[in-house]
C-alpha positions as CSV (number, residue, x, y, z in Angstrom):
1,M,-34.6,-7.8,46.3
2,K,-37.1,-7.7,43.4
3,T,-36.7,-3.9,43.2
4,I,-33.0,-3.8,43.5
5,V,-32.3,-6.0,40.4
6,P,-34.3,-3.8,38.0
7,L,-32.7,-0.7,39.5
8,I,-29.2,-2.1,38.9
9,L,-30.2,-3.0,35.3
10,I,-31.5,0.5,34.6
11,L,-28.3,2.1,36.1
12,L,-26.1,-0.1,34.0
13,L,-28.1,0.7,30.9
14,F,-27.7,4.5,31.4
15,S,-24.0,4.3,32.4
16,T,-23.1,2.3,29.3
17,S,-25.1,4.5,27.0
18,C,-23.0,7.5,27.9
19,I,-19.8,5.9,26.7
20,E,-18.7,7.3,23.4
21,E,-17.6,4.7,20.9
22,E,-14.3,5.5,19.3
23,T,-14.2,5.2,15.5
24,C,-11.2,4.8,13.3
25,R,-10.8,7.8,11.1
26,E,-7.2,7.1,10.0
27,S,-6.2,5.5,6.7
28,K,-5.0,1.9,7.0
29,E,-4.0,1.6,3.3
30,V,-0.2,1.0,3.0
31,V,0.9,0.9,-0.7
32,L,4.2,1.7,-2.5
33,Q,3.7,4.5,-4.9
34,A,5.8,4.9,-8.0
35,S,6.0,7.5,-10.8
36,L,6.9,6.6,-14.4
37,L,9.4,8.9,-16.0
38,A,11.3,9.2,-19.2
39,L,15.0,8.4,-18.7
40,G,16.8,11.7,-17.9
41,S,13.6,13.5,-17.1
42,T,12.1,14.8,-13.9
43,T,8.5,14.9,-15.1
44,A,6.1,12.0,-15.4
45,K,5.7,10.4,-18.8
46,A,2.5,8.3,-19.3
47,I,2.7,4.8,-20.6
48,D,0.2,4.1,-23.5
49,S,-0.8,0.7,-22.0
50,L,0.0,-1.0,-18.7
51,T,-1.0,-4.4,-17.3
52,L,0.5,-5.2,-13.9
53,Y,0.0,-8.2,-11.6
54,G,1.6,-9.6,-8.4
55,L,3.6,-12.7,-9.2
56,D,3.1,-14.6,-5.9
57,N,-0.6,-14.2,-5.5
58,D,-1.7,-13.7,-9.1
59,S,-3.5,-10.5,-8.2
60,V,-4.2,-8.3,-11.2
61,L,-3.7,-4.7,-10.3
62,Y,-3.9,-3.0,-13.7
63,I,-5.5,-4.4,-16.8
64,N,-4.6,-2.7,-20.0
65,R,-4.8,0.7,-18.3
66,K,-4.3,3.6,-20.6
67,L,-2.0,6.6,-20.1
68,V,-0.7,5.7,-16.8
69,S,2.0,7.8,-15.1
70,K,1.7,6.7,-11.5
71,I,1.1,3.3,-10.0
72,T,0.4,1.9,-6.5
73,L,1.8,-1.5,-5.4
74,P,0.7,-3.5,-2.3
75,L,3.8,-5.0,-0.7
76,K,3.5,-8.4,1.0
77,N,3.1,-8.4,4.8
78,Q,4.4,-11.9,5.4
79,D,7.4,-11.9,3.2
80,D,10.4,-9.6,2.6
81,L,10.1,-9.7,-1.3
82,S,7.3,-8.5,-3.4
83,I,7.4,-9.4,-7.1
84,F,5.3,-7.7,-9.8
85,V,5.1,-8.5,-13.6
86,C,4.5,-5.5,-15.7
87,K,3.6,-5.3,-19.4
88,F,4.5,-1.8,-20.6
89,N,2.8,-1.4,-24.0
90,T,4.1,-4.7,-25.5
91,V,7.2,-5.4,-23.5
92,Y,7.3,-7.4,-20.3
93,D,9.4,-6.5,-17.2
94,T,9.6,-7.9,-13.7
95,L,9.9,-5.6,-10.7
96,M,11.3,-7.1,-7.5
97,V,11.0,-5.0,-4.2
98,F,13.0,-6.2,-1.2
99,H,11.7,-4.7,2.0
100,T,11.4,-5.3,5.8
101,N,8.0,-5.3,7.5
102,K,7.1,-3.7,10.8
103,E,3.9,-3.9,12.8
104,Y,2.7,-0.4,13.7
105,F,-0.1,0.2,16.4
106,I,-2.4,3.0,15.4
107,S,-5.0,2.9,18.2
108,F,-7.5,0.5,19.8
109,A,-10.2,1.5,17.4
110,C,-8.0,1.3,14.3
111,G,-5.7,-1.7,15.3
112,T,-2.4,-2.3,13.7
113,I,-1.0,-2.1,10.2
114,I,2.1,-3.4,8.6
115,T,4.5,-0.8,7.4
116,H,7.5,-1.4,5.1
117,E,11.0,-0.2,4.7
118,I,12.4,-0.5,1.1
119,D,15.8,-2.0,0.9
120,T,16.4,-2.6,-2.8
121,V,14.4,-2.5,-6.0
122,L,15.5,-4.6,-8.9
123,T,14.2,-5.1,-12.4
124,T,14.8,-7.4,-15.4
125,N,15.6,-4.2,-17.5
126,N,13.5,-5.1,-20.6
127,Y,11.5,-1.9,-20.6
128,I,12.6,-0.2,-17.3
129,K,16.0,1.5,-17.7
130,S,16.5,2.3,-14.0
131,I,14.9,2.8,-10.6
132,A,15.5,5.4,-8.0
133,I,14.2,5.1,-4.4
134,S,13.0,8.6,-3.2
135,Q,11.3,7.5,0.1
136,K,12.2,4.2,1.8
137,T,9.4,4.2,4.4
138,V,6.1,2.9,3.1
139,N,3.3,3.7,5.4
140,T,-0.1,5.5,5.2
141,T,1.3,8.8,4.0
142,N,0.6,9.7,0.3
143,V,4.2,10.1,-1.0
144,Q,6.2,8.9,-4.0
145,H,8.4,6.0,-3.0
146,I,10.2,5.1,-6.2
147,Q,10.8,6.5,-9.6
148,I,10.7,4.1,-12.6
149,Y,12.6,5.4,-15.6
150,H,11.8,4.1,-19.1
């Protein structure tokens, strides 16, 4: 009996050391990507100064960032409305993104993420003239989702 227990422990040690641990190599970042364009143009036009923060959680995303032509916005996972306050140069505008949330299983090692489907994007139209949705599905892919015309 005394020799069987150490033998079993040694066998268990060797059998578990051969198991390869799976690691997560996939991106888990899910953000809405927006381009800033001049009204009537198809090319990006940089903003001289941008300050942007999430209204509900007071998270500052950009602080007086210079020459910005693209922005990324994290959408809320627990709610279907994400609100952002933007200060374009000296003018304030509010951006409201209505979306649905869906849980997506990547793998056992990576777990799950929350993806979003954009329904509507509204603005207070102080600086922003119009918004176009180019890709409704917001997931881990690196694509432009909305175009903000100013």
